[in-house]
C-alpha positions in Angstrom: 16.7 -17.7 -123.4 18.9 -18.6 -120.5 22.5 -19.0 -121.7 25.9 -19.1 -120.0 29.3 -20.9 -120.0 29.7 -24.0 -118.1 33.0 -25.9 -117.6 31.7 -29.4 -117.8 32.4 -32.4 -115.6 31.9 -36.1 -116.3 28.2 -36.2 -115.6 25.7 -33.4 -115.0 22.2 -34.6 -114.5 19.0 -34.1 -112.5 18.7 -32.8 -108.9 17.6 -35.6 -106.6 16.0 -35.7 -103.2 18.3 -38.1 -101.4 15.9 -38.6 -98.4 13.5 -40.4 -100.7 15.9 -42.5 -102.9 15.7 -46.2 -102.2 18.5 -48.0 -104.0 18.2 -51.8 -104.3 21.3 -53.6 -103.0 20.0 -57.2 -103.4 16.7 -59.1 -103.7 16.9 -62.9 -103.5 15.4 -66.1 -102.1 17.6 -68.0 -99.6 17.4 -71.7 -99.2 18.4 -73.0 -95.8 18.7 -76.8 -95.5 18.0 -78.4 -92.1 20.3 -77.3 -89.3 22.3 -74.8 -91.5 23.1 -71.2 -91.7 24.0 -68.7 -94.4 25.7 -65.3 -94.4 25.7 -62.5 -97.1 28.0 -59.5 -97.0 27.3 -55.9 -98.3 29.2 -52.7 -97.9 27.6 -49.3 -97.0 28.7 -45.7 -97.0 28.7 -43.4 -94.0 25.3 -41.8 -93.5 23.4 -44.5 -95.3 20.0 -45.7 -94.1 19.9 -49.5 -94.7 16.5 -51.3 -94.9 16.1 -55.1 -94.6 12.8 -56.7 -95.5 12.5 -60.5 -94.9 9.6 -62.8 -95.4 9.7 -66.6 -94.6 7.5 -69.0 -96.6 5.2 -70.9 -94.3 7.5 -71.6 -91.4 9.6 -69.4 -89.1 13.4 -68.9 -89.4 15.3 -69.9 -86.3 17.5 -66.7 -86.1 18.1 -63.6 -88.1 21.1 -61.4 -87.2 22.8 -58.3 -88.6 26.5 -57.9 -87.6 28.8 -55.0 -88.3 32.0 -56.6 -89.5 33.8 -58.2 -87.9 31.7 -59.0 -84.8 29.5 -56.1 -83.6 26.0 -57.5 -83.5 23.5 -54.7 -84.4 20.3 -56.6 -84.6 19.1 -60.1 -83.7 15.7 -61.9 -83.6 14.6 -65.5 -83.3 11.7 -67.6 -84.7 10.7 -64.9 -87.2 8.4 -65.0 -90.2 9.0 -61.4 -91.2 11.5 -58.6 -90.6 11.3 -54.9 -91.5 14.4 -53.3 -90.1 15.9 -49.9 -90.9 19.4 -49.1 -89.6 21.6 -46.0 -89.7 25.2 -46.3 -90.8 27.7 -44.0 -89.0 30.9 -44.9 -91.0 31.9 -46.8 -94.1 31.4 -50.4 -93.1 30.4 -53.9 -94.0 27.2 -55.6 -92.7 26.9 -59.4 -92.3 23.4 -60.7 -92.7 23.2 -64.1 -91.0 20.3 -66.5 -91.4 20.1 -69.6 -89.3 17.7 -72.6 -89.6 17.4 -74.5 -86.3 14.9 -77.0 -87.7 15.8 -80.3 -89.3 13.5 -79.4 -92.3 14.5 -76.9 -94.9 13.4 -73.3 -94.9 12.9 -70.7 -97.6 12.9 -66.9 -97.1 12.9 -64.0 -99.4 15.0 -60.9 -98.6 15.3 -57.5 -100.0 18.1 -55.1 -98.9 18.0 -51.4 -99.9 19.9 -48.3 -99.0 19.0 -44.6 -98.8 22.2 -42.5 -99.5 22.9 -39.5 -97.3 24.0 -37.3 -100.1 24.9 -37.0 -103.8 28.5 -38.2 -103.4 27.5 -41.7 -102.1 24.6 -42.3 -104.5 26.6 -44.7 -106.6 28.5 -46.4 -103.7 29.4 -49.9 -104.6 28.0 -52.3 -102.0 29.7 -55.4 -103.4 32.2 -57.0 -101.0 35.3 -58.8 -102.5 37.7 -60.8 -100.3 41.4 -60.4 -101.0 44.0 -62.7 -99.6 47.2 -60.8 -98.8 50.5 -62.2 -97.8 51.7 -60.3 -94.7 55.3 -61.5 -94.6 57.6 -62.7 -97.4 60.2 -65.2 -96.4 63.3 -66.2 -98.3 63.8 -69.8 -97.5 67.4 -71.2 -97.7 68.3 -74.9 -97.6 71.9 -75.9 -97.3 73.1 -79.4 -98.1 76.7 -80.0 -96.9 78.7 -82.4 -99.1 82.4 -83.1 -99.2 83.9 -80.0 -100.8 80.5 -78.7 -102.1 77.8 -76.3 -100.9 74.4 -76.0 -102.5 72.0 -73.1 -101.6 68.3 -73.1 -102.6 66.2 -70.0 -102.6 62.4 -70.1 -102.8 60.9 -67.3 -104.9 57.4 -66.2 -105.8 56.0 -65.5 -109.2 53.2 -63.1 -110.0 50.4 -64.6 -112.1 47.6 -62.6 -113.7 44.3 -63.9 -112.2 41.8 -61.7 -114.1 41.3 -58.5 -115.9 38.2 -56.3 -115.2 36.7 -53.3 -116.9 34.7 -51.0 -114.5 33.0 -47.7 -114.8 33.7 -45.1 -112.0 31.5 -42.0 -111.5 33.9 -39.0 -111.0 31.4 -36.2 -110.6 27.6 -35.7 -110.6 26.7 -32.1 -110.0 23.8 -29.7 -110.8 25.3 -26.1 -110.9 23.2 -22.9 -111.2 23.6 -20.7 -114.3 21.9 -17.3 -114.9 19.7 -17.4 -111.8 19.3 -15.2 -108.8 21.2 -18.0 -106.8 24.3 -17.5 -108.9 26.3 -14.5 -107.6 28.6 -14.7 -110.7 25.8 -13.8 -113.2 25.5 -16.0 -116.2 28.8 -17.8 -115.7 29.8 -20.7 -113.5 32.4 -23.5 -113.4 32.6 -27.1 -112.4 36.1 -28.5 -111.7 37.1 -32.2 -111.9 40.3 -34.2 -112.0 40.9 -37.2 -114.3 42.0 -40.2 -112.2 45.6 -41.2 -112.2 46.7 -44.8 -113.0 47.4 -46.9 -109.9 50.0 -49.7 -109.5 50.6 -51.9 -106.5 52.0 -55.3 -105.7 48.6 -56.9 -106.0 46.7 -54.8 -108.5 47.1 -52.4 -111.4 44.4 -49.9 -112.3 44.6 -48.0 -115.6 42.3 -45.4 -117.1 41.0 -46.6 -120.5 38.7 -43.7 -121.5 36.6 -40.9 -120.0 33.7 -38.7 -120.9 31.2 -36.1 -119.9 27.5 -35.3 -120.2 25.9 -31.8 -119.8 22.2 -31.2 -119.7 20.1 -28.1 -119.3 17.0 -27.8 -117.1 14.2 -30.4 -117.1 14.7 -31.3 -120.8 18.3 -32.3 -120.1 17.4 -34.3 -117.0 14.7 -36.2 -118.8 17.0 -37.1 -121.7 19.6 -38.4 -119.2 17.0 -40.5 -117.4 15.6 -41.9 -120.7 19.2 -42.8 -121.7 19.7 -44.5 -118.3 16.7 -46.7 -118.8 17.8 -47.7 -122.3 21.4 -48.5 -121.3 20.5 -50.4 -118.1 18.1 -52.5 -120.1 20.7 -53.4 -122.6 23.6 -53.8 -120.1 21.6 -56.2 -117.9 21.9 -58.8 -120.8 25.6 -58.6 -121.3 27.4 -57.0 -118.3 27.1 -55.7 -114.8 29.7 -53.0 -114.8 27.7 -50.1 -116.4 26.3 -47.4 -114.1 25.6 -44.6 -116.5 24.7 -43.9 -120.2 28.3 -42.7 -120.7 29.5 -46.2 -119.7 27.1 -47.8 -122.1 28.2 -45.6 -124.9 31.9 -46.3 -124.2 31.2 -50.1 -124.4 29.2 -49.7 -127.6 25.9 -50.8 -126.1 24.3 -47.8 -127.8 25.3 -45.9 -130.9 24.3 -42.5 -129.8 22.7 -41.1 -126.7 19.4 -39.2 -126.9 19.6 -35.4 -126.9 16.4 -33.2 -126.2 15.0 -31.5 -129.3 14.2 -28.2 -127.6 14.6 -26.2 -124.4 17.0 -23.6 -123.0 20.6 -23.7 -124.2 24.0 -23.2 -122.5 27.4 -22.4 -123.9 30.2 -24.5 -122.5 34.0 -24.8 -122.7 36.3 -27.6 -121.5 39.7 -26.2 -120.4 42.5 -26.6 -118.0 43.1 -24.4 -114.9 45.3 -21.9 -116.7 42.7 -21.2 -119.4 39.9 -21.2 -116.8 41.6 -18.3 -115.0 41.8 -16.4 -118.3 38.1 -17.0 -118.9 37.2 -15.4 -115.6 39.4 -12.4 -116.6 37.3 -12.0 -119.8 40.4 -12.5 -122.1 41.0 -15.0 -124.9 41.7 -18.5 -123.8 42.0 -22.0 -125.3 39.6 -24.8 -124.8 39.9 -28.6 -125.4 36.3 -28.8 -126.4 33.3 -26.4 -126.7 29.7 -26.2 -127.8 26.2 -25.1 -126.9 22.8 -26.6 -126.8 20.2 -28.2 -124.5 22.5 -31.2 -123.9 25.8 -32.7 -125.1 28.2 -35.5 -124.4 31.5 -36.7 -125.5 33.9 -39.7 -124.9 37.7 -39.4 -125.0 40.5 -41.9 -125.2 42.9 -42.0 -122.2 45.7 -40.0 -123.8 43.5 -37.2 -125.2 45.2 -34.5 -123.1 48.7 -35.6 -124.2 47.7 -35.4 -127.8 46.1 -31.9 -127.3 49.3 -30.4 -125.9 51.5 -32.0 -128.7 49.2 -30.8 -131.5 48.4 -27.4 -130.1 
């Protein structure tokens, strides 16, 4: 039996070959009335390979162009019925896909845009583009009315209004460490470190951590269980929300009661601890852990103030 101690991160799942992963960004049919054009915007990460497939129904499209925001034209073709174009992204950027109908009659074309991430860290990169209008300069406007023996001063002020509240899932870490193998120089022990995100506050937006969690899986059995949970959660989430990107997010939202755990396979012992106790662990002396366990796979969800409670109670 292969055993060991693993300090868990948020998500530990299968090992992927990123050169072969095709992630769908969008697939849609675009209607172009006579003498019209349409633009769609998507963001991509540095190192991405981006694939555009286009097919026009019956008639040609007057012009198809790909522009790196704001105005750098990367590809253009005219009078096309089909396009199969792959482009390399050198930096985090936004692509504008522009479709123009030069005919007086309408045109229909079906497009599919996909991305191949360069590495594990950009696998879950969010390609959605959201426009934010910012006020560059704030002016205090004063109006003075002069009357006999009386001055009146008016000051124009702005008031913040809550436009909307969103709940989103963010992937903090996805890593496959080696435990108890010839590739691990530390023997049957290893560690994975992560940092819980801080709350953010600005003039235009406030971001607050609501909950967090982790998944740990061992070998092929753990990876298969993660992938099976992913299929289940994605199927359920597609009916009610678009914010879920993992089984942990689905469990946090209550889409599933429990995630599937493999019945058999190799086990691993794991502990969840802070940096001080991690150092004690490597010195082979007693240390405290927030959470611990062993098995072929495990997961847990925590409320945002879990660590505060731990230090108070302990």
